[in-house]
Every structure is written in structure tokens, then in C-alpha cells.
The first five atom37 places (N, CA, C, CB, O) and aatype in JSON, in Angstrom:
{
  "aatype": [20, 20, 20, 20, 20, 20, 20, 20, 20, 20, 20, 20, 20, 20, 20, 20, 20, 20, 20, 20, 20, 20, 20, 20, 20, 20, 20, 20, 20, 20, 20, 20, 20, 20, 20, 20, 20, 20, 20, 20, 20, 20, 20, 20, 20, 20, 20, 20, 20, 20, 20, 20, 20, 20, 20, 20, 20, 20, 20, 20, 20, 20, 20, 20, 20, 20, 20, 20, 20, 20, 20, 20, 20, 20, 20, 20, 20, 20, 20, 20, 20, 20, 20, 20, 20, 20, 20, 20, 20, 20, 20, 20, 20, 20, 20, 20, 20, 20, 20, 20, 20, 20, 20, 20, 20, 20, 20, 20, 20, 20, 20, 20, 20, 20, 20, 20, 20, 20, 20, 20, 20, 20, 20, 20, 20, 20, 20, 20, 20, 20, 20, 20, 20, 20],
  "atom_mask": [
    [1, 1, 1, 1, 1],
    [1, 1, 1, 1, 1],
    [1, 1, 1, 1, 1],
    [1, 1, 1, 1, 1],
    [1, 1, 1, 1, 1],
    [1, 1, 1, 1, 1],
    [1, 1, 1, 1, 1],
    [1, 1, 1, 1, 1],
    [1, 1, 1, 1, 1],
    [1, 1, 1, 1, 1],
    [1, 1, 1, 1, 1],
    [1, 1, 1, 1, 1],
    [1, 1, 1, 1, 1],
    [1, 1, 1, 1, 1],
    [1, 1, 1, 1, 1],
    [1, 1, 1, 1, 1],
    [1, 1, 1, 1, 1],
    [1, 1, 1, 1, 1],
    [1, 1, 1, 1, 1],
    [1, 1, 1, 1, 1],
    [1, 1, 1, 1, 1],
    [1, 1, 1, 1, 1],
    [1, 1, 1, 1, 1],
    [1, 1, 1, 1, 1],
    [1, 1, 1, 1, 1],
    [1, 1, 1, 1, 1],
    [1, 1, 1, 1, 1],
    [1, 1, 1, 1, 1],
    [1, 1, 1, 1, 1],
    [1, 1, 1, 1, 1],
    [1, 1, 1, 1, 1],
    [1, 1, 1, 1, 1],
    [1, 1, 1, 1, 1],
    [1, 1, 1, 1, 1],
    [1, 1, 1, 1, 1],
    [1, 1, 1, 1, 1],
    [1, 1, 1, 1, 1],
    [1, 1, 1, 1, 1],
    [1, 1, 1, 1, 1],
    [1, 1, 1, 1, 1],
    [1, 1, 1, 1, 1],
    [1, 1, 1, 1, 1],
    [1, 1, 1, 1, 1],
    [1, 1, 1, 1, 1],
    [1, 1, 1, 1, 1],
    [1, 1, 1, 1, 1],
    [1, 1, 1, 1, 1],
    [1, 1, 1, 1, 1],
    [1, 1, 1, 1, 1],
    [1, 1, 1, 1, 1],
    [1, 1, 1, 1, 1],
    [1, 1, 1, 1, 1],
    [1, 1, 1, 1, 1],
    [1, 1, 1, 1, 1],
    [1, 1, 1, 1, 1],
    [1, 1, 1, 1, 1],
    [1, 1, 1, 1, 1],
    [1, 1, 1, 1, 1],
    [1, 1, 1, 1, 1],
    [1, 1, 1, 1, 1],
    [1, 1, 1, 1, 1],
    [1, 1, 1, 1, 1],
    [1, 1, 1, 1, 1],
    [1, 1, 1, 1, 1],
    [1, 1, 1, 1, 1],
    [1, 1, 1, 1, 1],
    [1, 1, 1, 1, 1],
    [1, 1, 1, 1, 1],
    [1, 1, 1, 1, 1],
    [1, 1, 1, 1, 1],
    [1, 1, 1, 1, 1],
    [1, 1, 1, 1, 1],
    [1, 1, 1, 1, 1],
    [1, 1, 1, 1, 1],
    [1, 1, 1, 1, 1],
    [1, 1, 1, 1, 1],
    [1, 1, 1, 1, 1],
    [1, 1, 1, 1, 1],
    [1, 1, 1, 1, 1],
    [1, 1, 1, 1, 1],
    [1, 1, 1, 1, 1],
    [1, 1, 1, 1, 1],
    [1, 1, 1, 1, 1],
    [1, 1, 1, 1, 1],
    [1, 1, 1, 1, 1],
    [1, 1, 1, 1, 1],
    [1, 1, 1, 1, 1],
    [1, 1, 1, 1, 1],
    [1, 1, 1, 1, 1],
    [1, 1, 1, 1, 1],
    [1, 1, 1, 1, 1],
    [1, 1, 1, 1, 1],
    [1, 1, 1, 1, 1],
    [1, 1, 1, 1, 1],
    [1, 1, 1, 1, 1],
    [1, 1, 1, 1, 1],
    [1, 1, 1, 1, 1],
    [1, 1, 1, 1, 1],
    [1, 1, 1, 1, 1],
    [1, 1, 1, 1, 1],
    [1, 1, 1, 1, 1],
    [1, 1, 1, 1, 1],
    [1, 1, 1, 1, 1],
    [1, 1, 1, 1, 1],
    [1, 1, 1, 1, 1],
    [1, 1, 1, 1, 1],
    [1, 1, 1, 1, 1],
    [1, 1, 1, 1, 1],
    [1, 1, 1, 1, 1],
    [1, 1, 1, 1, 1],
    [1, 1, 1, 1, 1],
    [1, 1, 1, 1, 1],
    [1, 1, 1, 1, 1],
    [1, 1, 1, 1, 1],
    [1, 1, 1, 1, 1],
    [1, 1, 1, 1, 1],
    [1, 1, 1, 1, 1],
    [1, 1, 1, 1, 1],
    [1, 1, 1, 1, 1],
    [1, 1, 1, 1, 1],
    [1, 1, 1, 1, 1],
    [1, 1, 1, 1, 1],
    [1, 1, 1, 1, 1],
    [1, 1, 1, 1, 1],
    [1, 1, 1, 1, 1],
    [1, 1, 1, 1, 1],
    [1, 1, 1, 1, 1],
    [1, 1, 1, 1, 1],
    [1, 1, 1, 1, 1],
    [1, 1, 1, 1, 1],
    [1, 1, 1, 1, 1],
    [1, 1, 1, 1, 1],
    [1, 1, 1, 1, 1],
    [1, 1, 1, 1, 1]
  ],
  "atom_positions": [
    [[2.02, -117.93, -77.3], [2.67, -116.81, -77.92], [3.74, -116.84, -77.59], [2.26, -115.65, -77.76], [4.19, -117.14, -76.48]],
    [[4.44, -116.41, -78.81], [6.17, -116.82, -78.88], [6.62, -115.46, -78.04], [7.05, -116.93, -80.86], [5.99, -114.41, -77.91]],
    [[8.03, -115.84, -77.47], [8.76, -114.62, -77.15], [8.76, -113.69, -77.92], [9.91, -114.75, -76.95], [8.55, -112.58, -77.42]],
    [[8.92, -113.76, -78.99], [8.87, -112.69, -80.17], [7.77, -111.87, -80.07], [8.8, -113.29, -81.56], [7.97, -110.79, -79.5]],
    [[6.79, -112.06, -80.41], [5.36, -112.06, -80.73], [4.8, -111.18, -79.7], [4.68, -113.48, -80.74], [3.91, -110.36, -79.91]],
    [[5.55, -111.47, -78.26], [5.15, -110.62, -77.02], [5.77, -109.78, -77.08], [5.23, -111.02, -75.78], [5.14, -108.74, -76.86]],
    [[7.0, -109.61, -77.34], [8.06, -108.29, -77.09], [7.57, -107.23, -78.65], [10.29, -109.02, -77.15], [7.66, -106.0, -78.7]],
    [[7.17, -107.91, -79.51], [6.7, -107.04, -80.37], [5.47, -106.17, -80.39], [6.66, -107.63, -81.21], [5.38, -105.07, -80.94]],
    [[4.7, -106.71, -79.83], [3.36, -106.52, -78.94], [3.73, -105.14, -78.05], [3.02, -108.05, -77.79], [3.39, -103.98, -78.24]],
    [[4.44, -105.67, -77.16], [4.86, -104.32, -76.05], [5.52, -103.46, -76.97], [6.02, -104.67, -74.61], [5.39, -102.27, -76.7]],
    [[5.93, -103.62, -77.58], [6.68, -101.97, -78.38], [5.56, -101.46, -79.48], [8.53, -102.31, -79.53], [5.4, -100.25, -79.59]],
    [[5.01, -102.1, -80.06], [3.45, -101.84, -80.27], [2.65, -100.62, -79.26], [2.7, -103.36, -79.95], [2.5, -99.42, -79.5]],
    [[2.34, -101.2, -78.42], [1.67, -100.75, -77.29], [2.39, -99.29, -76.62], [1.69, -102.03, -76.24], [1.85, -98.27, -76.18]],
    [[4.01, -99.71, -76.78], [4.79, -98.48, -76.23], [4.52, -97.09, -76.93], [6.34, -98.77, -76.37], [4.34, -95.95, -76.5]],
    [[4.57, -97.85, -78.54], [4.28, -96.9, -79.76], [2.98, -95.93, -79.68], [4.07, -97.83, -81.05], [2.92, -94.7, -79.71]],
    [[1.97, -96.88, -79.55], [0.47, -96.12, -79.56], [0.07, -95.7, -77.92], [-0.9, -97.34, -80.25], [-0.99, -95.09, -77.74]],
    [[0.89, -96.01, -76.84], [0.69, -94.89, -75.53], [1.52, -93.64, -76.16], [1.48, -95.49, -73.76], [0.85, -92.62, -76.29]],
    [[2.91, -93.58, -76.57], [2.78, -92.36, -77.09], [2.52, -91.49, -77.74], [3.05, -92.16, -77.16], [2.89, -90.32, -77.65]],
    [[1.55, -92.17, -78.79], [0.56, -91.7, -79.52], [-0.28, -90.7, -78.68], [-0.2, -92.81, -80.04], [-0.47, -89.49, -78.77]],
    [[-0.75, -91.72, -77.76], [-2.13, -91.4, -77.01], [-1.96, -89.95, -76.19], [-2.52, -92.73, -75.82], [-2.78, -89.07, -75.93]],
    [[-0.28, -90.1, -75.88], [-0.01, -88.89, -74.73], [0.54, -87.34, -75.58], [1.47, -89.55, -73.47], [0.65, -86.21, -75.12]],
    [[0.79, -87.82, -76.87], [1.51, -86.15, -77.52], [0.92, -86.5, -79.11], [3.93, -85.9, -77.46], [1.51, -86.49, -80.19]],
    [[-0.47, -86.8, -78.78], [-1.66, -86.38, -80.33], [-1.5, -85.3, -80.94], [-3.25, -86.16, -80.09], [-1.67, -85.26, -82.16]],
    [[-1.1, -84.09, -80.19], [-1.19, -82.71, -80.34], [0.1, -82.28, -80.8], [-1.61, -82.03, -79.1], [0.17, -81.12, -81.21]],
    [[1.15, -83.01, -80.83], [2.17, -82.98, -81.3], [2.32, -83.16, -82.96], [2.75, -83.8, -80.55], [1.53, -83.9, -83.55]],
    [[3.35, -82.47, -83.64], [3.28, -83.08, -85.07], [3.98, -84.59, -84.84], [4.21, -82.03, -86.31], [4.96, -84.66, -84.09]],
    [[3.68, -85.29, -85.21], [4.16, -87.09, -85.13], [4.23, -87.33, -86.8], [2.63, -88.46, -84.18], [3.6, -86.78, -87.71]],
    [[4.97, -88.08, -86.83], [5.14, -88.91, -88.3], [5.18, -90.12, -87.72], [6.55, -88.64, -89.36], [5.1, -90.47, -86.54]],
    [[5.34, -90.8, -88.87], [5.95, -92.7, -88.77], [7.32, -92.62, -88.18], [6.22, -93.69, -90.58], [7.55, -93.04, -87.04]],
    [[8.06, -92.19, -88.78], [9.24, -92.27, -88.16], [9.39, -92.0, -86.82], [9.99, -91.6, -88.72], [9.52, -92.94, -86.04]],
    [[9.39, -90.47, -86.3], [9.46, -90.85, -84.9], [8.57, -91.96, -83.8], [9.32, -89.7, -84.46], [9.08, -92.62, -82.89]],
    [[7.32, -91.95, -84.13], [6.53, -93.18, -83.39], [7.44, -94.65, -83.77], [4.68, -93.31, -84.08], [7.81, -95.49, -82.95]],
    [[7.62, -94.68, -84.85], [8.68, -96.04, -85.07], [9.69, -96.36, -84.29], [9.4, -96.01, -86.22], [9.92, -97.48, -83.82]],
    [[10.57, -94.96, -84.07], [11.64, -95.14, -83.28], [11.18, -95.16, -81.79], [12.65, -94.08, -83.58], [12.17, -95.44, -81.12]],
    [[10.29, -95.01, -81.15], [9.76, -95.17, -79.69], [9.52, -96.95, -79.63], [8.08, -94.11, -79.41], [9.48, -97.67, -78.63]],
    [[9.4, -97.29, -80.89], [9.22, -99.24, -81.08], [10.43, -99.55, -81.25], [8.3, -100.03, -82.5], [10.58, -100.77, -81.23]],
    [[11.38, -98.97, -81.42], [12.64, -99.4, -81.99], [12.23, -100.25, -83.31], [13.54, -100.28, -80.87], [12.85, -101.31, -83.31]],
    [[11.72, -100.18, -83.98], [11.42, -100.63, -85.73], [11.69, -99.56, -86.81], [9.71, -101.01, -86.02], [11.76, -98.35, -86.61]],
    [[11.84, -100.24, -88.06], [11.98, -99.59, -89.0], [10.58, -98.87, -89.29], [12.54, -100.4, -89.96], [9.53, -99.41, -88.95]],
    [[10.62, -97.47, -90.02], [8.98, -97.15, -90.39], [8.09, -98.2, -91.17], [8.91, -95.84, -91.35], [7.03, -98.61, -90.69]],
    [[8.66, -98.7, -92.58], [7.96, -99.78, -92.84], [7.33, -100.58, -92.27], [8.37, -100.28, -93.22], [6.13, -100.82, -92.45]],
    [[8.38, -101.33, -91.16], [8.22, -102.28, -90.55], [6.79, -102.07, -89.07], [9.82, -102.57, -90.18], [5.84, -102.78, -88.75]],
    [[7.21, -100.97, -88.65], [6.0, -100.44, -87.63], [4.74, -100.45, -88.22], [6.17, -98.98, -87.12], [3.81, -101.0, -87.64]],
    [[4.57, -99.77, -89.56], [3.56, -99.5, -89.84], [2.94, -100.97, -90.04], [3.59, -98.54, -90.84], [2.0, -101.31, -89.33]],
    [[3.47, -101.84, -91.02], [2.47, -103.17, -90.95], [2.56, -103.82, -89.95], [2.61, -104.15, -91.91], [1.5, -104.37, -89.64]],
    [[3.41, -104.0, -89.26], [2.55, -104.62, -87.67], [1.79, -103.82, -86.86], [3.5, -105.12, -86.54], [1.08, -104.34, -86.0]],
    [[1.83, -102.55, -86.99], [0.43, -101.92, -86.55], [-0.48, -102.14, -87.21], [0.31, -100.67, -86.46], [-1.36, -102.77, -86.62]],
    [[-0.77, -101.81, -88.63], [-1.64, -102.12, -88.62], [-2.31, -103.85, -88.71], [-1.8, -101.31, -89.34], [-3.47, -104.09, -89.06]],
    [[-1.42, -104.78, -88.34], [-2.18, -106.16, -88.21], [-2.54, -106.05, -86.92], [-1.39, -107.56, -88.5], [-3.69, -106.35, -86.63]],
    [[-1.68, -105.61, -85.94], [-1.96, -105.47, -84.4], [-3.31, -104.66, -84.22], [-0.67, -104.66, -83.6], [-4.2, -105.25, -83.6]],
    [[-3.62, -103.22, -84.72], [-4.48, -102.33, -84.25], [-5.8, -102.63, -85.42], [-3.74, -100.7, -84.18], [-6.99, -102.47, -85.17]],
    [[-5.34, -103.01, -86.47], [-6.58, -102.8, -87.15], [-6.68, -101.57, -87.87], [-7.61, -102.86, -86.27], [-7.76, -101.17, -88.3]],
    [[-5.53, -100.92, -88.03], [-5.69, -99.51, -88.67], [-4.46, -99.06, -88.5], [-6.76, -98.51, -88.07], [-3.83, -99.39, -87.5]],
    [[-3.8, -98.04, -89.69], [-2.87, -97.72, -89.62], [-1.94, -96.67, -88.26], [-3.05, -97.4, -90.72], [-2.45, -96.21, -87.24]],
    [[-0.55, -96.53, -88.68], [-0.5, -95.19, -87.25], [-1.51, -94.28, -87.39], [0.95, -94.09, -87.18], [-2.39, -94.1, -86.55]],
    [[-1.36, -93.46, -88.86], [-1.4, -92.55, -89.4], [-3.01, -92.22, -88.93], [-0.9, -92.74, -90.81], [-3.44, -91.26, -88.3]],
    [[-3.67, -93.3, -89.45], [-5.04, -92.98, -89.26], [-5.79, -93.26, -87.38], [-5.79, -94.07, -90.53], [-6.88, -92.82, -87.0]],
    [[-5.08, -93.87, -86.75], [-5.07, -93.77, -85.44], [-4.75, -92.76, -84.86], [-4.49, -94.51, -84.99], [-5.47, -92.46, -83.9]],
    [[-3.83, -92.02, -85.12], [-3.31, -90.38, -84.69], [-4.57, -89.7, -84.93], [-1.92, -89.58, -85.73], [-5.28, -89.11, -84.11]],
    [[-4.79, -89.91, -86.44], [-6.48, -89.07, -86.62], [-7.59, -89.26, -86.02], [-7.12, -89.2, -87.76], [-8.47, -88.4, -85.89]],
    [[-7.63, -90.49, -85.58], [-9.25, -91.04, -84.81], [-8.78, -90.49, -83.45], [-9.73, -93.14, -84.75], [-9.8, -90.06, -82.92]],
    [[-7.36, -90.23, -82.31], [-7.5, -89.99, -81.36], [-7.83, -88.56, -81.33], [-6.61, -90.45, -80.77], [-8.63, -88.0, -80.57]],
    [[-6.96, -87.95, -82.43], [-7.16, -85.95, -82.65], [-8.49, -85.92, -82.88], [-6.28, -84.96, -84.2], [-8.83, -84.74, -82.85]],
    [[-9.4, -86.58, -83.09], [-10.71, -85.88, -83.57], [-11.66, -86.33, -82.59], [-11.23, -86.25, -85.08], [-12.71, -85.7, -82.42]],
    [[-11.25, -87.78, -81.66], [-12.21, -87.8, -80.5], [-11.89, -86.64, -79.4], [-12.13, -89.27, -79.79], [-12.82, -86.17, -78.75]],
    [[-10.97, -86.32, -79.27], [-10.26, -85.04, -78.27], [-10.85, -83.86, -78.79], [-8.46, -84.82, -78.34], [-11.05, -82.98, -77.95]],
    [[-11.25, -83.56, -80.17], [-11.64, -82.44, -80.82], [-13.51, -82.48, -80.45], [-11.07, -82.58, -82.6], [-14.2, -81.47, -80.36]],
    [[-13.99, -83.86, -80.3], [-15.23, -84.07, -80.1], [-15.7, -83.33, -78.96], [-15.47, -85.36, -80.02], [-16.63, -82.53, -78.88]],
    [[-14.59, -83.87, -77.76], [-14.95, -83.42, -76.54], [-14.85, -81.87, -76.49], [-14.13, -84.08, -75.54], [-15.46, -81.11, -75.74]],
    [[-14.04, -81.61, -77.35], [-14.08, -79.83, -77.02], [-14.85, -79.21, -77.49], [-13.07, -79.0, -77.37], [-15.19, -78.06, -77.18]],
    [[-15.34, -80.01, -78.48], [-16.8, -78.85, -79.51], [-17.72, -78.88, -78.31], [-17.93, -79.75, -81.39], [-18.02, -77.82, -77.75]],
    [[-18.25, -80.2, -77.82], [-19.07, -80.39, -76.9], [-18.62, -79.45, -75.57], [-19.12, -81.88, -76.7], [-19.49, -78.64, -75.26]],
    [[-17.66, -79.42, -74.91], [-17.81, -78.6, -73.37], [-17.21, -77.51, -73.65], [-17.1, -79.25, -71.96], [-17.07, -76.85, -72.62]],
    [[-16.62, -76.81, -74.88], [-16.02, -75.59, -74.45], [-16.94, -74.89, -75.84], [-14.01, -75.54, -74.36], [-17.57, -75.44, -76.74]],
    [[-16.72, -73.65, -75.58], [-16.85, -72.61, -76.28], [-16.17, -72.03, -77.16], [-16.98, -71.98, -75.75], [-16.56, -71.0, -77.71]],
    [[-14.89, -72.7, -77.48], [-13.7, -72.49, -78.67], [-14.27, -72.41, -79.69], [-12.63, -73.51, -78.92], [-15.42, -72.77, -79.9]],
    [[-13.4, -71.87, -80.55], [-13.78, -71.8, -81.97], [-13.31, -72.87, -82.69], [-13.34, -70.64, -82.62], [-12.28, -73.39, -82.27]],
    [[-13.85, -73.37, -83.75], [-13.15, -74.87, -84.71], [-12.22, -74.77, -85.39], [-13.91, -75.53, -85.73], [-11.96, -75.76, -86.08]],
    [[-11.23, -73.44, -85.52], [-10.09, -73.23, -85.85], [-9.32, -73.68, -84.71], [-9.92, -71.96, -86.25], [-8.48, -74.58, -84.73]],
    [[-9.8, -72.77, -83.4], [-8.53, -72.92, -82.28], [-8.74, -74.79, -81.88], [-8.87, -71.55, -80.45], [-7.74, -75.39, -81.49]],
    [[-9.92, -75.46, -82.0], [-9.85, -76.62, -81.71], [-8.75, -77.65, -82.45], [-11.08, -76.94, -81.86], [-8.01, -78.58, -82.14]],
    [[-9.16, -76.84, -83.69], [-8.23, -77.94, -85.11], [-6.47, -78.01, -84.37], [-8.11, -76.67, -87.41], [-5.69, -78.94, -84.18]],
    [[-6.42, -76.78, -84.15], [-4.96, -76.57, -84.14], [-4.51, -76.89, -83.08], [-4.49, -75.38, -84.39], [-3.28, -76.86, -83.14]],
    [[-5.06, -77.35, -81.59], [-4.99, -77.55, -80.28], [-4.73, -79.0, -80.6], [-6.23, -77.1, -79.34], [-3.64, -79.54, -80.39]],
    [[-5.72, -79.54, -81.1], [-5.59, -81.42, -81.11], [-4.43, -81.8, -82.17], [-7.3, -82.36, -81.76], [-4.09, -82.97, -82.33]],
    [[-3.75, -80.53, -83.04], [-2.62, -81.11, -83.88], [-2.78, -80.9, -85.13], [-2.42, -82.46, -83.78], [-1.98, -80.74, -86.06]],
    [[-3.84, -80.9, -85.05], [-4.03, -80.74, -87.31], [-3.23, -79.08, -87.81], [-6.69, -80.43, -88.06], [-2.88, -78.08, -87.19]],
    [[-3.21, -79.4, -88.85], [-2.0, -78.65, -89.45], [-3.06, -77.4, -90.25], [-0.83, -79.84, -90.71], [-2.73, -76.22, -90.33]],
    [[-4.07, -77.84, -90.66], [-4.59, -76.81, -91.35], [-6.55, -77.38, -91.07], [-3.76, -76.77, -93.24], [-6.92, -78.51, -90.74]],
    [[-7.45, -76.14, -91.36], [-8.69, -76.41, -91.02], [-9.25, -77.24, -91.95], [-9.41, -75.33, -90.83], [-10.36, -77.67, -91.62]],
    [[-8.72, -77.69, -93.28], [-9.81, -78.12, -94.45], [-9.19, -79.72, -93.9], [-9.54, -77.44, -96.57], [-9.78, -80.8, -93.91]],
    [[-8.25, -79.5, -93.59], [-7.99, -81.22, -93.53], [-8.62, -82.04, -92.08], [-6.08, -81.51, -93.53], [-9.07, -83.19, -92.08]],
    [[-8.53, -81.27, -91.1], [-9.03, -81.73, -89.7], [-10.71, -81.47, -90.09], [-8.3, -80.63, -88.17], [-11.44, -82.18, -89.39]],
    [[-11.42, -80.63, -91.02], [-12.95, -80.45, -91.12], [-13.29, -82.11, -92.11], [-13.44, -78.58, -92.16], [-14.29, -82.82, -92.02]],
    [[-12.44, -82.26, -92.73], [-12.65, -83.68, -93.63], [-12.45, -84.72, -92.9], [-11.73, -83.92, -94.82], [-13.42, -85.35, -92.48]],
    [[-11.46, -85.01, -92.67], [-11.06, -86.09, -91.35], [-12.27, -86.38, -90.81], [-10.06, -85.49, -90.07], [-12.96, -87.38, -91.0]],
    [[-12.58, -84.9, -89.76], [-13.98, -85.3, -88.74], [-15.18, -85.56, -89.67], [-14.49, -83.92, -87.59], [-16.24, -85.59, -89.05]],
    [[-15.27, -85.74, -90.8], [-16.54, -85.82, -91.18], [-16.12, -87.05, -91.66], [-17.24, -84.74, -92.06], [-16.91, -87.93, -91.34]],
    [[-15.26, -87.42, -92.25], [-15.15, -88.66, -92.29], [-15.11, -89.8, -91.44], [-14.48, -88.7, -92.72], [-15.43, -90.92, -91.83]],
    [[-14.71, -89.51, -90.25], [-14.9, -90.31, -89.17], [-15.87, -89.91, -88.34], [-13.83, -90.47, -88.52], [-15.97, -90.65, -87.36]],
    [[-16.51, -89.13, -88.36], [-17.95, -88.82, -87.61], [-19.23, -89.15, -88.13], [-18.13, -87.46, -87.41], [-20.18, -89.79, -87.71]],
    [[-18.9, -88.33, -89.48], [-19.87, -88.5, -90.32], [-21.13, -86.99, -90.38], [-20.49, -90.0, -89.78], [-22.11, -86.73, -91.08]],
    [[-20.64, -86.49, -89.57], [-20.57, -85.0, -89.79], [-19.64, -83.74, -89.2], [-21.71, -84.7, -89.47], [-18.73, -83.84, -88.37]],
    [[-20.11, -82.55, -89.84], [-18.88, -81.73, -89.85], [-18.58, -81.05, -88.64], [-18.92, -80.76, -90.86], [-19.62, -81.27, -88.01]],
    [[-17.96, -80.47, -88.0], [-17.48, -80.07, -86.82], [-18.2, -79.18, -86.27], [-16.34, -79.69, -86.86], [-18.38, -79.22, -85.05]],
    [[-18.78, -78.13, -87.1], [-19.36, -77.09, -86.44], [-21.24, -77.99, -86.36], [-19.08, -75.32, -87.55], [-22.02, -77.65, -85.48]],
    [[-21.56, -78.93, -87.25], [-22.88, -79.84, -87.23], [-22.7, -80.7, -85.92], [-23.03, -80.9, -88.69], [-23.57, -81.16, -85.18]],
    [[-21.52, -80.78, -85.87], [-21.46, -81.95, -84.55], [-21.8, -80.96, -83.11], [-19.51, -82.85, -84.38], [-22.38, -81.17, -82.04]],
    [[-21.16, -79.94, -83.66], [-21.11, -79.23, -82.28], [-22.74, -78.93, -81.66], [-20.21, -77.66, -82.51], [-23.03, -79.08, -80.47]],
    [[-23.92, -78.36, -82.99], [-24.97, -78.21, -82.85], [-25.6, -79.34, -82.23], [-25.38, -77.84, -83.87], [-26.3, -79.06, -81.26]],
    [[-25.54, -80.38, -82.51], [-25.92, -81.6, -82.52], [-25.77, -81.96, -81.18], [-25.26, -82.39, -83.44], [-26.72, -82.56, -80.67]],
    [[-24.7, -81.7, -80.41], [-24.25, -82.13, -79.51], [-23.78, -81.41, -78.11], [-23.51, -82.64, -80.06], [-22.61, -81.24, -77.78]],
    [[-25.05, -81.0, -77.27], [-24.54, -80.33, -76.25], [-24.08, -80.89, -75.5], [-25.14, -79.69, -75.74], [-24.2, -82.11, -75.57]],
    [[-23.14, -80.18, -74.12], [-22.81, -80.6, -73.47], [-23.19, -81.82, -72.28], [-22.59, -79.82, -73.41], [-24.25, -81.65, -71.69]],
    [[-22.67, -82.57, -72.06], [-23.38, -83.69, -71.37], [-22.73, -83.66, -69.91], [-23.17, -85.22, -72.18], [-21.59, -83.32, -69.58]],
    [[-23.58, -84.02, -69.28], [-23.36, -84.13, -67.62], [-23.08, -85.66, -66.78], [-24.82, -83.54, -66.95], [-23.32, -85.7, -65.57]],
    [[-22.48, -87.06, -67.61], [-22.38, -87.7, -67.69], [-20.98, -87.84, -66.63], [-22.67, -87.86, -68.83], [-20.66, -86.71, -66.26]],
    [[-20.07, -88.91, -66.05], [-18.93, -89.04, -66.12], [-18.38, -89.25, -66.98], [-18.64, -89.55, -65.59], [-18.91, -89.88, -67.89]],
    [[-16.92, -88.76, -67.08], [-16.41, -88.73, -68.25], [-15.72, -90.23, -68.72], [-15.46, -87.57, -68.2], [-15.29, -90.19, -69.88]],
    [[-15.57, -91.39, -68.09], [-15.39, -92.48, -68.41], [-16.76, -92.83, -69.3], [-15.05, -93.25, -67.2], [-16.52, -93.07, -70.48]],
    [[-17.96, -92.88, -68.94], [-18.94, -93.33, -69.07], [-18.98, -92.29, -70.87], [-20.03, -93.12, -67.57], [-19.27, -92.8, -71.95]],
    [[-18.68, -91.19, -70.71], [-18.64, -90.62, -72.15], [-18.0, -90.96, -73.21], [-18.33, -89.6, -72.17], [-18.49, -91.08, -74.33]],
    [[-16.56, -91.16, -72.81], [-15.65, -91.82, -73.78], [-15.72, -93.02, -74.2], [-14.57, -91.82, -73.43], [-15.25, -93.42, -75.26]],
    [[-16.46, -93.83, -73.21], [-16.75, -95.48, -73.86], [-18.2, -95.34, -74.99], [-17.27, -96.86, -72.21], [-18.55, -96.17, -75.83]],
    [[-18.84, -94.05, -74.67], [-20.28, -94.45, -75.33], [-20.43, -93.45, -76.84], [-21.74, -94.02, -74.02], [-21.27, -93.46, -77.74]],
    [[-18.84, -92.38, -76.5], [-18.72, -91.53, -78.15], [-17.38, -91.69, -78.66], [-18.96, -89.71, -78.14], [-16.9, -90.68, -79.15]],
    [[-16.59, -92.83, -78.65], [-15.69, -92.85, -79.73], [-16.03, -92.93, -80.91], [-14.95, -93.66, -79.67], [-16.94, -93.55, -81.46]],
    [[-15.13, -92.14, -81.32], [-15.34, -92.2, -83.18], [-15.21, -93.5, -83.77], [-14.12, -91.32, -84.09], [-14.54, -94.39, -83.25]],
    [[-15.83, -93.62, -84.8], [-16.05, -95.01, -85.69], [-16.37, -94.7, -86.75], [-17.01, -96.01, -85.32], [-17.42, -94.17, -87.11]],
    [[-15.11, -95.15, -87.6], [-15.16, -94.94, -89.46], [-16.52, -95.58, -89.95], [-13.69, -95.93, -90.45], [-16.95, -96.73, -90.0]],
    [[-17.11, -94.02, -90.36], [-18.36, -94.3, -91.17], [-18.33, -95.13, -92.05], [-18.83, -93.36, -91.75], [-17.19, -95.21, -92.53]],
    [[-19.03, -95.8, -92.51], [-19.04, -97.04, -93.61], [-19.65, -96.11, -94.89], [-20.23, -98.62, -93.11], [-20.6, -95.35, -94.74]],
    [[-18.99, -96.3, -96.04], [-19.24, -96.32, -97.07], [-20.66, -96.56, -97.49], [-18.47, -96.99, -97.46], [-21.08, -97.7, -97.32]],
    [[-21.46, -95.69, -97.99], [-22.65, -96.19, -98.39], [-22.78, -96.36, -100.14], [-23.72, -95.21, -97.76], [-23.82, -96.8, -100.64]]
  ]
}
């Protein structure tokens, strides 16, 4: 691997880590690209090639992943969880959640009671994956 590719990968990982830390904050591609010291367009292209999804979709998936935990483990309302994980509207949250998980947030909560296993094992087995279109 060339030195330039290695440096680009480090920058992209730094940006992805920033998204992981601040997933609940209002983030846009311009702000995350600044972390990687890249232009927004170049950052988006490189991110997609490296990680297999756009920065926006990655951030949505991280937010949904966190909301899955909150839906299972807390009694908070779906609306509260929606805003806590960084979505600006309940409609967008519900649609995105259904697209990624395959169920509405309320249906997911009803079919997934709290789990008594270590958090690391739970995360490995419940990571959201994109539902294939039929």
C-alpha cells in the first residue's frame, strides 16, 4: 500500500471515529470532511469506496444502531429516542429505521425485549444491516 493511500485511510478513519463519537449531533458532510482535511465531494467518494456506503448512510446506520439499544433497554418514548440519537423528525427516523432494520421502531421494541448478555456480544449480533429489497 502506498504512503498516500495509507494517509488517506487514516484521515477517513479519523472522520468515521468523529461520526461515531458525535452521532447525536447535527453533522453534515462538510463538517466531517473537515475532520479528514478533504473537500466534501472528494471525502464522500473516498468514504464510499473505502467503507462501502456514503457518509450520510453510515451516520444514519449508527444512529439506528444506538436507537435499537435504547428501544430494547429503556422505557423511553420512540419520539424521545428519535431526537436523542440525532434525527430531526420522527417521520425520517421511522422511515430510516424501517429501511435499515425491516421493522418500525414500535414493532422492534415489541419483538425485542431487554437482553441479559454482555454488551459486546449484543452489539456483534444485533448490528443493523440493510434489508435487501424484494
